[in-house]
C-alpha positions in Angstrom: -21.4 -36.7 -22.4 -18.5 -39.0 -20.7 -16.8 -38.8 -24.1 -17.1 -35.0 -23.9 -15.8 -35.0 -20.1 -13.1 -37.6 -21.1 -11.8 -35.5 -24.2 -11.8 -32.3 -21.9 -9.8 -33.9 -19.4 -7.5 -35.3 -22.1 -6.8 -31.7 -23.6 -6.5 -30.1 -20.5 -3.9 -32.6 -19.4 -2.0 -32.0 -22.8 -2.1 -28.1 -22.7 -0.4 -28.7 -19.1 2.6 -30.5 -20.4 3.1 -28.0 -23.0 2.4 -24.9 -21.6 5.4 -22.6 -20.3 6.2 -21.4 -17.0 4.4 -17.9 -16.6 5.5 -17.2 -13.2 8.7 -15.9 -12.3 10.2 -15.4 -9.0 12.9 -13.3 -7.8 15.2 -14.0 -4.6 15.3 -10.0 -4.0 13.4 -9.3 -1.3 14.6 -6.2 -1.0 12.2 -4.5 -3.3 12.1 -0.7 -3.5 9.3 1.8 -3.2 6.1 0.7 -2.2 5.9 -2.3 -4.1 6.1 -5.1 -1.5 9.1 -6.6 0.2 11.1 -5.1 3.4 11.2 -1.7 2.2 7.7 -1.4 1.4 7.0 -2.9 4.6 8.8 -0.1 6.5 7.1 2.5 4.2 3.7 1.1 5.4 4.8 1.4 9.2 6.0 5.0 8.3 2.5 5.8 6.5 0.8 4.2 9.6 2.8 6.5 11.9 2.2 9.8 9.9 -1.3 8.8 9.9 -1.4 8.6 13.8 0.4 11.8 14.0 -2.1 13.6 11.4 -5.2 12.3 12.9 -3.6 13.5 16.5 -2.7 17.1 15.5 -4.9 20.1 16.1 -5.4 20.6 12.4 -8.7 21.3 10.8 -10.6 18.1 9.4 -10.0 19.1 5.6 -6.3 19.7 6.3 -6.1 16.4 8.0 -8.0 14.6 4.9 -5.5 16.6 2.2 -2.5 15.5 4.4 -3.7 11.6 4.6 -4.6 11.8 0.9 -1.1 13.1 -0.1 0.6 10.1 2.5 -1.4 7.3 1.1 -1.5 8.4 -2.5 2.2 8.6 -2.5 3.6 7.1 0.3 7.5 7.8 0.1 6.9 11.2 -1.4 4.1 11.9 1.2 6.0 11.1 4.4 9.1 13.0 3.1 6.6 16.3 2.0 4.8 16.0 5.3 8.4 15.9 7.6 9.4 18.9 5.2 6.4 21.0 5.3 3.8 20.3 7.8 4.8 22.7 10.4 4.4 19.6 13.2 5.2 21.9 15.9 2.5 24.2 15.3 -0.1 21.7 15.0 1.6 19.0 17.6 -0.8 19.0 20.8 -4.3 17.9 22.1 -6.5 18.2 18.8 -7.4 14.8 19.5 -9.8 13.1 16.8 -12.5 15.4 15.5 -15.5 14.2 13.9 -15.9 14.6 10.3 -19.8 14.8 10.2 
């Protein structure tokens, strides 16, 4: 049993010496979209702000759920669509959090 373990250990160490590097890092922290980096973090914060605004609005629950789906499934496009087409002034107010069930 020790011979099998020793052989396995030698094979593992040998494969480490001939393995190619598979992790490629980039120095660009300004990734675009919602994939990460600083801009991704800004998009996440804007998504959270939109979500809170939608939840506080006086919209029906079904409209709230649809807007949240649009914003979280398509982060950048959803934010733009929400601010352009949501009629925020008509639904701004004391709608509060309405129970879904």
